[in-house]
Structure formats: structure tokens, C-alpha cells
C-alpha positions, 0 to 999 in steps of 0.5 A, a space after each residue: 456537482 457530486 460527479 464533479 467534485 468525485 471526479 476531482 477526487 479521482 483525478 487528484 489522487 491520480 496526479 499525487 500518485 503519478 508524481 510519486 510513480 514519476 519520481 521513483 522511475 526517474 531515479 533509476 537514471 538520473 538524481 541531482 547527486 548520490 543519495 548516498 553520498 556522505 559529504 561532511 563539508 556539506 552537512 546541513 547545506 541550506 537549500 539552494 546552489 545544486 541543492 534544491 531542498 538542501 542536505 542533511 547532517 550527513 551532507 547527503 542531498 535531500 531531494 536525491 533520497 526522496 526520489 530514490 526513496 519513493 522508488 523503495 516506498 513503491 517497491 515495499 507497497 507493490 510487493 506487500 499488497 501483491 502478497 496480500 491480494 493473491 493470499 487474501 483473495 483466494 480464501 475470501 472467494 473460497 469462504 464466500 462461495 463455502 455451501 451451507 453444509 460446509 459452513 465450518 469451512 467458512 467459519 473457520 477461515 475468517 476465524 484464522 483471518 481474525 487471529 492474523 489481523 490481531 498481529 499488527 505490521 511492527 509486531 510481525 515484523 519484529 518477530 520476523 526480524 528477530 529470526 531473519 534480521 531486519 531489512 526490506 524483505 522482512 518489512 514486506 512480507 510483514 506488512 502484506 501479512 498483515 494486510 491479507 484480512 482485509 483482502 479476504 473480508 472484501 473477497 469474502 463479502 463481494 464473493 456472497 453477493 455475486 454468489 446469489 445472482 440469477 446467472 451464478 445461480 444458472 451455472 449451478 444448475 448447469 453443473 459447473 463446478 466451483 473452481 469454474 465459477 470462481 474463474 468465470 463468474 465470481 473474480 471478474 465481478 468483484 475485480 473492481 472491489 479488489 482494485 478499490 482494496 488495492 488502492 486503499 492497502 497501498 496507503 496503509 503500506 506506505 505508513 507501515 513502511 515508514 514506521 518500520 524504518 522509523 523503528 529501524 525494522 524496515 529499510 536498511 543503510 544506505 537505501 534512502 527511505 523516508 521513514 529513516 529520513 524522519 528518524 535520522 532528523 528528529 534530533 535536529 527538529 528544532 534546529 533544522 525543521 526542513 529535514 523532517 519537513 520533506 520526507 513527512 510531506 512526502 508520506 503525507 502526500 503520497 498517503 493522500 493520493 493513494 486514499 482518494 484514488 481509493 475513494 474515486 475508483 470505488 465511486 467510479 467502479 460501483 454501479 450503485 454509485 453510479 446511478 445514485 449520481 445519474 
């Protein structure tokens, strides 16, 4: 029963993520209407008559905006998580492989890591926005930098476990150097942990991008964004709640999907959890 429950989480998460990805891909070639077209005569149009989810206060089709917003969200998430993985993983591996004689190196990396961790994505976005201007690029960099510590910590912990295994000790005895051990033995054995971390970080990136767009530090108009859709709907929250319902539901389902996917992948890829289920 436990195995079926875990598999259900993985399948459910994969299905939710698949819906978001499918909507983003379809939006490249088709949307019901132009998501940026302002139609004053059709503002706050009710669902129906070619507008499945209705229109917002500017007359823009809600469904079209959600589809293109999914593309924006995935774009920001992929780049931000990519930045975090490319920067954080080597730092974590270096800290985990540092010999005792160079313990200062591991401590230095992790203390700098803690310093970066103290700055949330929102604060970094404000700082970068003040210098370079708010926008999608600013949001991606801010979220990516803020997520680096998570990858560094996970990579360091996993690397320290790998470094005490017999095959790594044998490789050291055979005269293999650190970079060769990292590429041949460490990275392949911590890959599953990094995949899980990437899925969880993607969920965090979705929330961060929505928050930044809501506050005006993320994706700029006229490009649709789920966070900005929420921001634009707040003044009509009581009179037309559906304007906040759909982007809020999209964010919630996307975050839930990536979290379930991460948990399911962890349970599937971790040999200890597999043996416990068996």
C-alpha cells in the first residue's frame, strides 16, 4: 500500500507538471485570443461566447493569459534553477571533497553560502532592480542566486557520504586526483539528489516569480504573468473574484505538482526508501 501511495504522488505530480508544460508549449503556436489585446468594450466579460474563463478589466482573455503566463513561469524557473545548479553544485562538491588539512576551504565556502542565504530573492530583486531595472532577467538572476545555497548544502552533504565509500577510497589509493574523482564517482552518485532538489527548487521559483511580479519587480507588461494577474485583480477581488481565482489556482497547482514530483522522485530514486518499501 505504501508503494502505491508513493507512486500515486509521483504520477499526480507528473500529471500536474505535464499540464503546465503542455499549456506553455501550446501557447507558442496557439491561444484562443491575443493575450495582450486590450478590448475596452469587452472588459470583465463573463465566461462564455469564445471566452472560456472570461476577460479581465482590460478586456484581455483570461485563458490566453494563463497559457502564456505558464510559459513565462517555466522560463523563469528553468533559468533560475539552472543558475542555482551550475553555481551551487560545484561549490557543494568542492566543500564536501575538501580534505581535513584544508577544512578552512569547506568552512569558507559554507560561510559564504550562509551569507547569500540571508538575502531572500525579493531583497536581491529589489537591489538588482534598482541598478539594472526590474524585469524578467532581474527576477531570474535574483531567484537563481537565492537558490544557490540550497544546492550547495545538498551537494555537500551528498558528497561527504560518497567520499567515505570503498570505491572512492580505492580511487584515491590508486592516485586519482580530486577533479577525476568528482566527475567519475561523485557527480554520478549525487545526481538523483540534485534532480530532487531541482524539482523542489522549481516550486519555490514559481512562488518567487509570482511574488516578484505581484510586487512589480518581475515580468513587465505586456508579457502575461500569473503574479501580475493577481496584482491586477486585487481591486476587484470582491466584485469579480474569478480574476484572482484562476491565476491563484494555476500557481497553487503548479507548486503542488513540482512538490509532489520532487517527493515522488526522492522516494523512487533513494535506495534506502526503496528497500524500506520492499
